[in-house]
C-alpha positions as CSV (number, residue, x, y, z in Angstrom):
1,M,19.4,30.9,-31.2
2,R,20.5,31.5,-27.6
3,R,16.8,31.8,-26.5
4,S,15.8,28.4,-27.9
5,I,18.8,26.6,-26.3
6,M,17.9,28.0,-22.9
7,S,14.3,26.9,-23.2
8,I,15.2,23.2,-23.8
9,P,16.1,22.5,-20.1
10,V,12.9,24.2,-19.0
11,I,10.8,22.1,-21.5
12,A,12.6,19.0,-20.4
13,L,11.9,19.7,-16.7
14,A,8.2,20.4,-17.5
15,L,8.0,17.0,-19.3
16,I,9.7,15.1,-16.5
17,A,7.5,16.8,-13.8
18,S,4.4,15.9,-15.7
19,T,5.2,12.2,-15.4
20,L,6.2,12.0,-11.7
21,P,4.2,9.6,-9.6
22,G,1.8,11.0,-7.1
23,R,0.5,13.7,-9.5
24,S,-3.2,13.7,-9.8
25,D,-3.9,16.5,-12.3
26,D,-4.0,14.4,-15.4
27,A,-6.1,11.4,-16.6
28,S,-3.1,9.1,-16.8
29,S,-2.3,9.3,-13.1
30,A,-5.1,6.7,-12.3
31,A,-3.0,4.1,-14.1
32,T,0.3,5.0,-12.5
33,T,2.2,2.0,-11.3
34,I,5.5,2.0,-9.6
35,Q,7.4,-1.2,-8.9
36,I,9.5,-0.8,-5.8
37,A,12.6,-3.0,-5.9
38,E,12.4,-6.3,-4.0
39,T,14.5,-5.7,-0.9
40,K,14.5,-8.8,1.2
41,A,15.0,-6.4,4.1
42,A,13.4,-7.1,7.5
43,A,9.9,-5.6,7.6
44,P,9.8,-2.7,10.0
45,E,7.6,-3.2,13.1
46,F,4.3,-1.4,13.2
47,T,4.6,1.8,15.2
48,G,2.2,4.5,16.2
49,L,-0.9,2.6,15.0
50,S,-4.2,3.1,16.7
51,N,-7.9,2.4,16.4
52,W,-7.5,-1.2,15.2
53,Q,-10.6,-2.5,13.3
54,N,-11.5,-6.1,12.6
55,S,-8.7,-7.3,15.0
56,G,-6.8,-6.4,18.1
57,P,-3.4,-4.8,17.7
58,L,-0.9,-6.8,15.6
59,T,2.8,-6.8,15.3
60,I,5.1,-8.0,12.5
61,A,6.9,-10.2,15.1
62,G,3.6,-11.7,16.1
63,L,2.8,-12.5,12.5
64,R,6.0,-14.5,11.9
65,G,5.1,-17.8,10.1
66,K,2.4,-16.1,8.1
67,V,2.6,-14.3,4.7
68,V,1.6,-10.7,5.3
69,M,0.5,-7.9,3.0
70,V,1.0,-4.4,4.5
71,N,-1.4,-2.3,2.5
72,F,-1.0,1.5,2.8
73,W,-4.1,3.3,1.8
74,T,-6.6,6.1,2.6
75,Y,-10.3,6.1,1.9
76,G,-10.1,9.5,0.2
77,C,-7.7,8.3,-2.5
78,V,-9.4,7.2,-5.7
79,N,-6.4,5.0,-6.6
80,C,-6.6,3.3,-3.2
81,V,-10.3,2.7,-3.6
82,N,-9.8,1.2,-7.0
83,T,-7.5,-1.4,-5.5
84,L,-9.8,-2.5,-2.7
85,P,-11.9,-5.0,-4.7
86,H,-8.6,-6.8,-5.6
87,V,-7.2,-6.6,-2.1
88,T,-10.4,-8.0,-0.5
89,K,-10.6,-10.7,-3.1
90,L,-7.0,-11.7,-2.4
91,Y,-7.7,-11.8,1.3
92,A,-10.8,-14.0,0.8
93,K,-8.8,-16.4,-1.4
94,Y,-5.8,-16.9,1.0
95,K,-7.0,-16.0,4.5
96,D,-7.5,-19.6,5.6
97,K,-4.0,-20.6,4.2
98,G,-1.8,-18.4,6.4
99,F,-2.2,-15.0,4.7
100,V,-2.9,-11.8,6.6
101,I,-3.5,-8.3,5.3
102,V,-2.9,-5.4,7.5
103,G,-4.4,-2.3,6.2
104,V,-2.5,0.8,7.3
105,H,-4.8,3.7,6.9
106,T,-2.6,6.7,6.6
107,P,-4.5,9.9,6.0
108,E,-3.5,12.6,3.5
109,F,-6.1,15.1,4.6
110,P,-7.4,16.0,8.1
111,F,-10.9,14.6,7.5
112,E,-9.4,11.2,6.8
113,R,-8.2,11.0,10.5
114,S,-11.7,10.4,11.7
115,T,-12.2,6.8,13.1
116,S,-15.9,6.9,12.3
117,N,-15.1,7.8,8.6
118,V,-12.6,4.9,8.4
119,Q,-15.2,2.6,9.9
120,A,-17.8,3.7,7.3
121,A,-15.2,3.1,4.5
122,L,-14.5,-0.4,5.8
123,K,-18.2,-1.2,5.8
124,R,-18.8,0.4,2.4
125,H,-16.0,-1.6,0.8
126,G,-16.6,-4.9,2.6
127,I,-13.2,-4.9,4.3
128,T,-12.9,-7.6,6.9
129,Y,-9.1,-7.8,7.3
130,P,-7.3,-5.9,10.1
131,V,-7.0,-2.2,9.6
132,A,-5.3,0.4,11.9
133,Q,-5.0,4.1,11.7
134,D,-1.6,5.6,11.2
135,N,-2.7,9.2,11.7
136,N,0.9,10.4,12.5
137,S,2.5,8.5,9.6
138,A,4.7,6.6,12.0
139,T,4.5,3.2,10.3
140,W,4.4,5.0,6.9
141,N,7.8,6.6,7.8
142,A,9.2,3.3,9.2
143,Y,8.5,1.7,5.8
144,R,9.9,4.8,4.0
145,N,6.7,4.7,2.0
146,Q,5.9,7.5,-0.4
147,Y,2.8,6.4,-2.2
148,W,-0.9,5.7,-1.9
149,P,-1.7,2.9,-2.4
150,A,1.4,0.7,-1.7
151,Q,1.6,-2.9,-0.9
152,Y,4.5,-4.7,0.8
153,I,4.5,-8.5,1.0
154,V,6.3,-9.9,3.9
155,D,7.4,-13.6,3.9
156,Q,7.0,-16.0,6.8
157,S,10.4,-15.0,8.2
158,G,9.5,-11.3,8.4
159,R,11.3,-10.1,5.3
160,I,9.9,-7.8,2.6
161,V,10.0,-9.9,-0.6
162,Y,7.8,-7.8,-2.9
163,S,6.5,-4.3,-3.0
164,H,4.3,-2.3,-5.4
165,A,2.9,1.1,-5.5
166,G,-0.2,2.3,-7.4
167,E,-2.9,0.3,-9.1
168,G,-2.4,-2.9,-11.0
169,A,0.0,-5.8,-10.8
170,Y,-2.9,-7.8,-9.2
171,D,-1.9,-11.1,-10.9
172,E,1.8,-10.7,-9.9
173,I,0.8,-10.0,-6.3
174,D,-1.5,-13.0,-6.3
175,R,1.3,-15.2,-7.7
176,T,3.8,-13.9,-5.1
177,V,1.4,-14.7,-2.2
178,G,0.5,-18.1,-3.7
179,K,4.1,-19.0,-4.2
180,L,5.1,-18.1,-0.6
181,L,2.1,-20.0,0.8
182,N,2.9,-23.1,-1.3
183,A,6.6,-23.0,-0.3
184,Q,5.4,-23.3,3.3
185,S,3.3,-26.4,2.6
């Protein structure tokens, strides 16, 4: 009896660990979605970003008055790649209405630090919105981000009003951006 009681906590820990976000050793991880609480906190300023593509360097302060999606991703992450068609479609839909996406390419592995590899990924996925490299995870850390991919929607006054990690929630993200843009009209 004592043996089975002692094994219950071990089994419980194993079950909990198998469902933690960020794990990629099971088929269900591709569908992992984490809703990060709406914070309404001021969006941290971009820091440590380099090698801007599709734009010159941008700042959160300089984007005031626009709705901004800060999209943390890396081209080597399958979940990130799966979100790109949705992100590029969202950009095409709203870019002429005061919406900006800033892709923050934060590498997980050393080979993802290469600017030429990032440029090839942008071309391969038809990404035309601004993307900068965060090779030292400075902006990642400023946002206290923990996931690839992760999206933070910043309102016109520079406050984070919505965030999401993982794949999915595409309709909810679209509604959030649309509502913010319509509120401005």
